[in-house]
A tleap script that builds the chain and sets N, CA, C and O, in Angstrom:
source leaprc.protein.ff14SB
mol = sequence {
  NMET ARG LEU PHE GLN TYR LEU LEU GLY THR
  LYS PRO LEU PRO PHE SER TYR ALA PHE ARG
  GLY LYS ASN ARG ARG VAL LYS VAL VAL THR
  LYS LEU ASP TYR TRP LYS LEU LYS THR ASN
  PHE GLU ILE GLU GLU LYS ASN MET PHE TYR
  LEU ARG HIE SER TYR LEU THR ARG GLU GLN
  SER HIE GLY HIE GLY LYS ALA LEU ASN LEU
  PRO GLU LYS ARG ILE MET ALA ILE LEU GLY
  ARG LYS LYS ASN PHE TYR ASP ASN VAL ASN
  ILE GLU SER ARG LEU GLY HIE LEU ARG TYR
  ASP GLU CYS TRP CASP
}
set mol.1.N position { 15.401 8.645 108.351 }
set mol.1.CA position { 15.398 9.986 108.929 }
set mol.1.C position { 13.957 10.484 109.125 }
set mol.1.O position { 13.599 10.993 110.187 }
set mol.2.N position { 13.147 10.325 108.079 }
set mol.2.CA position { 11.759 10.804 108.197 }
set mol.2.C position { 10.953 9.925 109.157 }
set mol.2.O position { 10.061 10.419 109.847 }
set mol.3.N position { 11.254 8.666 109.203 }
set mol.3.CA position { 10.574 7.773 110.135 }
set mol.3.C position { 10.896 8.183 111.575 }
set mol.3.O position { 10.014 8.201 112.434 }
set mol.4.N position { 12.152 8.509 111.825 }
set mol.4.CA position { 12.557 8.954 113.159 }
set mol.4.C position { 11.815 10.233 113.540 }
set mol.4.O position { 11.349 10.365 114.672 }
set mol.5.N position { 11.700 11.183 112.594 }
set mol.5.CA position { 10.989 12.425 112.890 }
set mol.5.C position { 9.497 12.162 113.107 }
set mol.5.O position { 8.869 12.792 113.957 }
set mol.6.N position { 8.941 11.240 112.344 }
set mol.6.CA position { 7.526 10.901 112.525 }
set mol.6.C position { 7.299 10.266 113.896 }
set mol.6.O position { 6.344 10.605 114.595 }
set mol.7.N position { 8.172 9.357 114.266 }
set mol.7.CA position { 8.028 8.709 115.556 }
set mol.7.C position { 8.311 9.679 116.699 }
set mol.7.O position { 7.702 9.587 117.765 }
set mol.8.N position { 9.239 10.610 116.471 }
set mol.8.CA position { 9.564 11.595 117.493 }
set mol.8.C position { 8.453 12.632 117.624 }
set mol.8.O position { 8.245 13.196 118.699 }
set mol.9.N position { 7.745 12.879 116.530 }
set mol.9.CA position { 6.611 13.790 116.574 }
set mol.9.C position { 6.985 15.258 116.542 }
set mol.9.O position { 6.242 16.093 117.058 }
set mol.10.N position { 8.107 15.589 115.954 }
set mol.10.CA position { 8.512 16.990 115.872 }
set mol.10.C position { 8.528 17.439 114.418 }
set mol.10.O position { 8.464 16.640 113.484 }
set mol.11.N position { 8.617 18.729 114.277 }
set mol.11.CA position { 8.776 19.257 112.927 }
set mol.11.C position { 10.154 18.892 112.402 }
set mol.11.O position { 11.090 18.746 113.188 }
set mol.12.N position { 10.299 18.743 111.101 }
set mol.12.CA position { 11.635 18.424 110.572 }
set mol.12.C position { 12.609 19.572 110.815 }
set mol.12.O position { 12.245 20.746 110.740 }
set mol.13.N position { 13.848 19.207 111.107 }
set mol.13.CA position { 14.863 20.207 111.370 }
set mol.13.C position { 15.338 20.831 110.065 }
set mol.13.O position { 15.453 20.133 109.058 }
set mol.14.N position { 15.609 22.104 110.062 }
set mol.14.CA position { 16.096 22.731 108.836 }
set mol.14.C position { 17.531 22.301 108.557 }
set mol.14.O position { 18.274 21.934 109.467 }
set mol.15.N position { 17.907 22.356 107.270 }
set mol.15.CA position { 19.232 21.920 106.874 }
set mol.15.C position { 20.287 23.003 107.100 }
set mol.15.O position { 21.464 22.698 107.290 }
set mol.16.N position { 19.869 24.249 107.081 }
set mol.16.CA position { 20.861 25.320 107.237 }
set mol.16.C position { 20.386 26.282 108.319 }
set mol.16.O position { 20.189 25.882 109.466 }
set mol.17.N position { 20.207 27.526 107.963 }
set mol.17.CA position { 19.824 28.562 108.918 }
set mol.17.C position { 18.428 28.282 109.449 }
set mol.17.O position { 17.501 28.056 108.671 }
set mol.18.N position { 18.270 28.295 110.762 }
set mol.18.CA position { 17.040 27.812 111.389 }
set mol.18.C position { 15.845 28.739 111.183 }
set mol.18.O position { 14.705 28.281 111.263 }
set mol.19.N position { 16.072 30.037 110.920 }
set mol.19.CA position { 14.956 30.988 110.839 }
set mol.19.C position { 14.665 31.423 109.410 }
set mol.19.O position { 14.111 32.500 109.188 }
set mol.20.N position { 15.037 30.589 108.436 }
set mol.20.CA position { 14.815 30.943 107.040 }
set mol.20.C position { 14.417 29.680 106.280 }
set mol.20.O position { 14.898 28.594 106.603 }
set mol.21.N position { 13.568 29.801 105.301 }
set mol.21.CA position { 13.242 28.671 104.439 }
set mol.21.C position { 11.901 28.040 104.733 }
set mol.21.O position { 11.063 28.597 105.441 }
set mol.22.N position { 11.722 26.835 104.155 }
set mol.22.CA position { 10.436 26.141 104.225 }
set mol.22.C position { 10.138 25.630 105.635 }
set mol.22.O position { 9.023 25.801 106.128 }
set mol.23.N position { 11.100 25.019 106.274 }
set mol.23.CA position { 10.900 24.428 107.595 }
set mol.23.C position { 11.493 25.309 108.686 }
set mol.23.O position { 12.161 24.812 109.593 }
set mol.24.N position { 11.260 26.579 108.602 }
set mol.24.CA position { 11.889 27.507 109.544 }
set mol.24.C position { 11.167 27.525 110.880 }
set mol.24.O position { 10.008 27.132 111.007 }
set mol.25.N position { 11.915 28.003 111.873 }
set mol.25.CA position { 11.328 28.248 113.181 }
set mol.25.C position { 10.944 29.713 113.238 }
set mol.25.O position { 11.770 30.575 112.939 }
set mol.26.N position { 9.740 30.007 113.606 }
set mol.26.CA position { 9.266 31.379 113.691 }
set mol.26.C position { 9.382 31.821 115.141 }
set mol.26.O position { 8.853 31.177 116.046 }
set mol.27.N position { 10.085 32.935 115.347 }
set mol.27.CA position { 10.267 33.441 116.698 }
set mol.27.C position { 8.994 34.143 117.151 }
set mol.27.O position { 8.458 34.997 116.445 }
set mol.28.N position { 8.527 33.781 118.307 }
set mol.28.CA position { 7.312 34.372 118.857 }
set mol.28.C position { 7.682 35.699 119.514 }
set mol.28.O position { 8.619 35.771 120.309 }
set mol.29.N position { 6.941 36.740 119.173 }
set mol.29.CA position { 7.194 38.060 119.741 }
set mol.29.C position { 6.540 38.134 121.113 }
set mol.29.O position { 5.350 37.854 121.265 }
set mol.30.N position { 7.337 38.515 122.114 }
set mol.30.CA position { 6.845 38.556 123.489 }
set mol.30.C position { 6.736 40.015 123.955 }
set mol.30.O position { 7.131 40.945 123.253 }
set mol.31.N position { 6.190 40.175 125.154 }
set mol.31.CA position { 6.102 41.514 125.733 }
set mol.31.C position { 7.484 42.079 126.034 }
set mol.31.O position { 7.693 43.290 125.971 }
set mol.32.N position { 8.419 41.202 126.360 }
set mol.32.CA position { 9.790 41.640 126.613 }
set mol.32.C position { 10.419 42.231 125.351 }
set mol.32.O position { 11.159 43.212 125.428 }
set mol.33.N position { 10.129 41.639 124.192 }
set mol.33.CA position { 10.645 42.174 122.933 }
set mol.33.C position { 10.068 43.562 122.660 }
set mol.33.O position { 10.789 44.462 122.230 }
set mol.34.N position { 8.780 43.733 122.907 }
set mol.34.CA position { 8.160 45.050 122.735 }
set mol.34.C position { 8.777 46.071 123.694 }
set mol.34.O position { 9.009 47.221 123.321 }
set mol.35.N position { 9.039 45.643 124.928 }
set mol.35.CA position { 9.630 46.543 125.920 }
set mol.35.C position { 11.039 46.949 125.508 }
set mol.35.O position { 11.404 48.120 125.616 }
set mol.36.N position { 11.841 45.979 125.031 }
set mol.36.CA position { 13.203 46.287 124.579 }
set mol.36.C position { 13.184 47.255 123.404 }
set mol.36.O position { 13.976 48.196 123.352 }
set mol.37.N position { 12.282 47.020 122.468 }
set mol.37.CA position { 12.175 47.906 121.307 }
set mol.37.C position { 11.783 49.315 121.732 }
set mol.37.O position { 12.329 50.294 121.224 }
set mol.38.N position { 10.846 49.418 122.654 }
set mol.38.CA position { 10.395 50.723 123.130 }
set mol.38.C position { 11.516 51.453 123.862 }
set mol.38.O position { 11.721 52.646 123.639 }
set mol.39.N position { 12.248 50.753 124.735 }
set mol.39.CA position { 13.332 51.411 125.470 }
set mol.39.C position { 14.467 51.803 124.535 }
set mol.39.O position { 15.076 52.856 124.721 }
set mol.40.N position { 14.764 50.982 123.539 }
set mol.40.CA position { 15.806 51.351 122.575 }
set mol.40.C position { 15.413 52.604 121.803 }
set mol.40.O position { 16.251 53.475 121.571 }
set mol.41.N position { 14.153 52.704 121.404 }
set mol.41.CA position { 13.688 53.906 120.713 }
set mol.41.C position { 13.756 55.129 121.617 }
set mol.41.O position { 14.118 56.215 121.164 }
set mol.42.N position { 13.414 54.963 122.884 }
set mol.42.CA position { 13.486 56.088 123.815 }
set mol.42.C position { 14.927 56.560 123.999 }
set mol.42.O position { 15.190 57.762 124.015 }
set mol.43.N position { 15.851 55.624 124.138 }
set mol.43.CA position { 17.264 55.989 124.290 }
set mol.43.C position { 17.769 56.692 123.035 }
set mol.43.O position { 18.485 57.690 123.121 }
set mol.44.N position { 17.399 56.177 121.887 }
set mol.44.CA position { 17.839 56.792 120.634 }
set mol.44.C position { 17.235 58.184 120.469 }
set mol.44.O position { 17.897 59.094 119.970 }
set mol.45.N position { 15.997 58.350 120.882 }
set mol.45.CA position { 15.364 59.670 120.795 }
set mol.45.C position { 16.041 60.665 121.727 }
set mol.45.O position { 16.215 61.831 121.371 }
set mol.46.N position { 16.427 60.209 122.928 }
set mol.46.CA position { 17.163 61.092 123.839 }
set mol.46.C position { 18.492 61.510 123.233 }
set mol.46.O position { 18.870 62.680 123.294 }
set mol.47.N position { 19.204 60.547 122.646 }
set mol.47.CA position { 20.488 60.863 122.020 }
set mol.47.C position { 20.323 61.854 120.872 }
set mol.47.O position { 21.125 62.774 120.717 }
set mol.48.N position { 19.284 61.661 120.073 }
set mol.48.CA position { 19.048 62.589 118.962 }
set mol.48.C position { 18.689 63.975 119.486 }
set mol.48.O position { 19.072 64.981 118.889 }
set mol.49.N position { 17.961 64.035 120.591 }
set mol.49.CA position { 17.626 65.331 121.183 }
set mol.49.C position { 18.885 66.058 121.609 }
set mol.49.O position { 19.038 67.250 121.345 }
set mol.50.N position { 19.807 65.329 122.281 }
set mol.50.CA position { 21.044 65.971 122.733 }
set mol.50.C position { 21.939 66.348 121.571 }
set mol.50.O position { 22.691 67.318 121.667 }
set mol.51.N position { 21.879 65.613 120.480 }
set mol.51.CA position { 22.672 65.987 119.305 }
set mol.51.C position { 22.084 67.208 118.603 }
set mol.51.O position { 22.818 68.048 118.083 }
set mol.52.N position { 20.756 67.300 118.592 }
set mol.52.CA position { 20.118 68.458 117.950 }
set mol.52.C position { 20.256 69.716 118.782 }
set mol.52.O position { 20.523 70.790 118.244 }
set mol.53.N position { 20.076 69.592 120.104 }
set mol.53.CA position { 20.130 70.741 121.004 }
set mol.53.C position { 21.341 70.567 121.916 }
set mol.53.O position { 21.272 69.895 122.945 }
set mol.54.N position { 22.433 71.175 121.523 }
set mol.54.CA position { 23.654 71.001 122.300 }
set mol.54.C position { 23.529 71.708 123.648 }
set mol.54.O position { 22.644 72.537 123.861 }
set mol.55.N position { 24.427 71.358 124.534 }
set mol.55.CA position { 24.388 71.904 125.887 }
set mol.55.C position { 24.687 73.395 125.873 }
set mol.55.O position { 24.008 74.164 126.553 }
set mol.56.N position { 25.696 73.819 125.108 }
set mol.56.CA position { 26.052 75.229 125.023 }
set mol.56.C position { 25.465 75.840 123.763 }
set mol.56.O position { 25.366 75.185 122.725 }
set mol.57.N position { 25.080 77.094 123.866 }
set mol.57.CA position { 24.637 77.804 122.678 }
set mol.57.C position { 25.856 78.244 121.887 }
set mol.57.O position { 26.985 78.108 122.360 }
set mol.58.N position { 25.638 78.775 120.678 }
set mol.58.CA position { 26.757 79.235 119.857 }
set mol.58.C position { 27.504 80.371 120.525 }
set mol.58.O position { 28.730 80.444 120.444 }
set mol.59.N position { 26.776 81.257 121.186 }
set mol.59.CA position { 27.422 82.385 121.858 }
set mol.59.C position { 28.261 81.910 123.039 }
set mol.59.O position { 29.333 82.454 123.303 }
set mol.60.N position { 27.774 80.902 123.743 }
set mol.60.CA position { 28.511 80.396 124.889 }
set mol.60.C position { 29.751 79.613 124.455 }
set mol.60.O position { 30.789 79.670 125.114 }
set mol.61.N position { 29.638 78.894 123.361 }
set mol.61.CA position { 30.764 78.063 122.946 }
set mol.61.C position { 31.791 78.842 122.133 }
set mol.61.O position { 32.877 78.322 121.876 }
set mol.62.N position { 31.487 80.069 121.721 }
set mol.62.CA position { 32.431 80.861 120.942 }
set mol.62.C position { 33.586 81.316 121.828 }
set mol.62.O position { 33.368 81.930 122.872 }
set mol.63.N position { 34.808 81.014 121.412 }
set mol.63.CA position { 35.981 81.474 122.123 }
set mol.63.C position { 36.463 80.586 123.237 }
set mol.63.O position { 37.395 80.963 123.947 }
set mol.64.N position { 35.871 79.417 123.427 }
set mol.64.CA position { 36.346 78.561 124.521 }
set mol.64.C position { 37.712 77.975 124.209 }
set mol.64.O position { 38.450 77.608 125.124 }
set mol.65.N position { 38.063 77.881 122.921 }
set mol.65.CA position { 39.370 77.358 122.556 }
set mol.65.C position { 40.495 78.314 122.886 }
set mol.65.O position { 41.610 77.882 123.175 }
set mol.66.N position { 40.219 79.613 122.849 }
set mol.66.CA position { 41.260 80.592 123.166 }
set mol.66.C position { 41.632 80.520 124.637 }
set mol.66.O position { 42.800 80.686 124.991 }
set mol.67.N position { 40.665 80.276 125.486 }
set mol.67.CA position { 40.952 80.181 126.912 }
set mol.67.C position { 41.784 78.940 127.228 }
set mol.67.O position { 42.555 78.938 128.188 }
set mol.68.N position { 41.633 77.893 126.433 }
set mol.68.CA position { 42.379 76.659 126.658 }
set mol.68.C position { 43.652 76.581 125.816 }
set mol.68.O position { 44.361 75.577 125.871 }
set mol.69.N position { 43.954 77.626 125.036 }
set mol.69.CA position { 45.107 77.674 124.138 }
set mol.69.C position { 45.075 76.554 123.096 }
set mol.69.O position { 46.117 76.013 122.724 }
set mol.70.N position { 43.888 76.217 122.635 }
set mol.70.CA position { 43.768 75.139 121.660 }
set mol.70.C position { 44.339 75.504 120.291 }
set mol.70.O position { 44.991 74.652 119.688 }
set mol.71.N position { 44.136 76.727 119.755 }
set mol.71.CA position { 44.703 77.006 118.431 }
set mol.71.C position { 46.225 76.888 118.410 }
set mol.71.O position { 46.786 76.377 117.441 }
set mol.72.N position { 46.898 77.350 119.456 }
set mol.72.CA position { 48.348 77.247 119.495 }
set mol.72.C position { 48.790 75.788 119.581 }
set mol.72.O position { 49.753 75.384 118.930 }
set mol.73.N position { 48.082 75.006 120.386 }
set mol.73.CA position { 48.426 73.592 120.506 }
set mol.73.C position { 48.219 72.875 119.172 }
set mol.73.O position { 49.026 72.029 118.784 }
set mol.74.N position { 47.132 73.217 118.473 }
set mol.74.CA position { 46.841 72.583 117.195 }
set mol.74.C position { 47.913 72.932 116.167 }
set mol.74.O position { 48.354 72.067 115.410 }
set mol.75.N position { 48.335 74.205 116.138 }
set mol.75.CA position { 49.369 74.624 115.184 }
set mol.75.C position { 50.681 73.923 115.489 }
set mol.75.O position { 51.374 73.485 114.571 }
set mol.76.N position { 51.029 73.810 116.755 }
set mol.76.CA position { 52.268 73.134 117.122 }
set mol.76.C position { 52.205 71.640 116.779 }
set mol.76.O position { 53.212 71.054 116.383 }
set mol.77.N position { 51.045 71.033 116.928 }
set mol.77.CA position { 50.908 69.618 116.580 }
set mol.77.C position { 51.050 69.420 115.077 }
set mol.77.O position { 51.682 68.459 114.637 }
set mol.78.N position { 50.464 70.326 114.280 }
set mol.78.CA position { 50.576 70.221 112.823 }
set mol.78.C position { 52.026 70.400 112.394 }
set mol.78.O position { 52.520 69.651 111.551 }
set mol.79.N position { 52.713 71.389 112.968 }
set mol.79.CA position { 54.117 71.591 112.623 }
set mol.79.C position { 54.971 70.410 113.059 }
set mol.79.O position { 55.933 70.050 112.380 }
set mol.80.N position { 54.628 69.819 114.166 }
set mol.80.CA position { 55.356 68.639 114.627 }
set mol.80.C position { 55.173 67.449 113.699 }
set mol.80.O position { 56.103 66.669 113.494 }
set mol.81.N position { 53.978 67.304 113.137 }
set mol.81.CA position { 53.741 66.208 112.202 }
set mol.81.C position { 54.446 66.446 110.879 }
set mol.81.O position { 54.874 65.494 110.228 }
set mol.82.N position { 54.574 67.713 110.469 }
set mol.82.CA position { 55.196 68.015 109.183 }
set mol.82.C position { 56.717 67.881 109.231 }
set mol.82.O position { 57.356 67.880 108.179 }
set mol.83.N position { 57.308 67.769 110.405 }
set mol.83.CA position { 58.761 67.644 110.506 }
set mol.83.C position { 59.270 66.360 109.858 }
set mol.83.O position { 60.411 66.309 109.398 }
set mol.84.N position { 58.442 65.337 109.819 }
set mol.84.CA position { 58.883 64.041 109.311 }
set mol.84.C position { 58.948 63.987 107.791 }
set mol.84.O position { 59.439 63.000 107.245 }
set mol.85.N position { 58.478 64.998 107.095 }
set mol.85.CA position { 58.435 64.985 105.644 }
set mol.85.C position { 59.403 66.012 105.079 }
set mol.85.O position { 59.703 67.023 105.714 }
set mol.86.N position { 59.885 65.733 103.870 }
set mol.86.CA position { 60.743 66.677 103.165 }
set mol.86.C position { 59.897 67.728 102.478 }
set mol.86.O position { 58.811 67.427 101.984 }
set mol.87.N position { 60.388 68.969 102.440 }
set mol.87.CA position { 59.622 70.052 101.825 }
set mol.87.C position { 59.779 70.093 100.314 }
set mol.87.O position { 58.861 70.526 99.618 }
set mol.88.N position { 60.913 69.658 99.791 }
set mol.88.CA position { 61.200 69.864 98.374 }
set mol.88.C position { 60.949 68.632 97.514 }
set mol.88.O position { 61.510 68.543 96.422 }
set mol.89.N position { 60.143 67.691 97.950 }
set mol.89.CA position { 59.862 66.490 97.178 }
set mol.89.C position { 58.596 66.711 96.370 }
set mol.89.O position { 57.564 67.104 96.914 }
set mol.90.N position { 58.678 66.456 95.063 }
set mol.90.CA position { 57.497 66.497 94.209 }
set mol.90.C position { 57.590 65.369 93.195 }
set mol.90.O position { 58.580 64.639 93.158 }
set mol.91.N position { 56.566 65.230 92.382 }
set mol.91.CA position { 56.515 64.112 91.435 }
set mol.91.C position { 57.597 64.258 90.375 }
set mol.91.O position { 58.204 63.268 89.966 }
set mol.92.N position { 57.838 65.462 89.936 }
set mol.92.CA position { 58.822 65.671 88.878 }
set mol.92.C position { 60.235 65.326 89.355 }
set mol.92.O position { 61.025 64.778 88.586 }
set mol.93.N position { 60.561 65.636 90.602 }
set mol.93.CA position { 61.893 65.286 91.094 }
set mol.93.C position { 62.036 63.776 91.296 }
set mol.93.O position { 63.132 63.237 91.141 }
set mol.94.N position { 60.945 63.088 91.639 }
set mol.94.CA position { 61.008 61.645 91.842 }
set mol.94.C position { 61.035 60.876 90.524 }
set mol.94.O position { 61.730 59.867 90.402 }
set mol.95.N position { 60.268 61.361 89.528 }
set mol.95.CA position { 60.134 60.625 88.267 }
set mol.95.C position { 60.860 61.319 87.118 }
set mol.95.O position { 60.572 61.040 85.954 }
set mol.96.N position { 61.779 62.202 87.419 }
set mol.96.CA position { 62.502 62.920 86.372 }
set mol.96.C position { 63.390 62.027 85.530 }
set mol.96.O position { 63.648 62.347 84.370 }
set mol.97.N position { 63.864 60.923 86.074 }
set mol.97.CA position { 64.733 60.023 85.321 }
set mol.97.C position { 63.987 59.308 84.199 }
set mol.97.O position { 64.618 58.749 83.302 }
set mol.98.N position { 62.662 59.316 84.233 }
set mol.98.CA position { 61.888 58.670 83.168 }
set mol.98.C position { 61.798 59.536 81.919 }
set mol.98.O position { 61.380 59.044 80.870 }
set mol.99.N position { 62.178 60.819 81.997 }
set mol.99.CA position { 62.133 61.726 80.843 }
set mol.99.C position { 63.460 61.699 80.088 }
set mol.99.O position { 63.985 62.745 79.707 }
set mol.100.N position { 63.977 60.546 79.884 }
set mol.100.CA position { 65.273 60.425 79.216 }
set mol.100.C position { 65.179 60.789 77.740 }
set mol.100.O position { 65.941 61.621 77.248 }
set mol.101.N position { 64.253 60.169 77.047 }
set mol.101.CA position { 64.126 60.424 75.607 }
set mol.101.C position { 62.648 60.508 75.267 }
set mol.101.O position { 61.940 59.503 75.326 }
set mol.102.N position { 62.181 61.683 74.916 }
set mol.102.CA position { 60.781 61.877 74.553 }
set mol.102.C position { 60.661 62.110 73.065 }
set mol.102.O position { 60.277 63.194 72.627 }
set mol.103.N position { 60.988 61.098 72.291 }
set mol.103.CA position { 60.943 61.232 70.852 }
set mol.103.C position { 59.572 60.925 70.279 }
set mol.103.O position { 59.384 60.995 69.064 }
set mol.104.N position { 58.618 60.588 71.119 }
set mol.104.CA position { 57.294 60.225 70.624 }
set mol.104.C position { 56.486 61.452 70.231 }
set mol.104.O position { 55.445 61.294 69.594 }
set mol.105.N position { 56.909 62.675 70.578 }
set mol.105.CA position { 56.153 63.889 70.235 }
set mol.105.C position { 56.078 64.116 68.766 }
set mol.105.O position { 55.478 65.094 68.322 }
savepdb mol mol.pdb
quit
């Protein structure tokens, strides 16, 4: 194996992950990598700006749900979800049969 690598004239191949360890391959940083990093930072900075400074102010966004009837829709959705459950179920009614004999007191 080593004779083949010597005759081939290349660095020895790593046994596992190529970019880690003694015989690793080091990735050369190019101008394209710098450009990608810079554009990613710019995009992230724009996103953070829009998250910090929302489009509407608090005064403008106050009450927009009433015009769209959102509170009523939300209440109806919550009531619709609660229909699938029983109202009178609790732990004591489910596990009451376990209180047969409490002589350990």
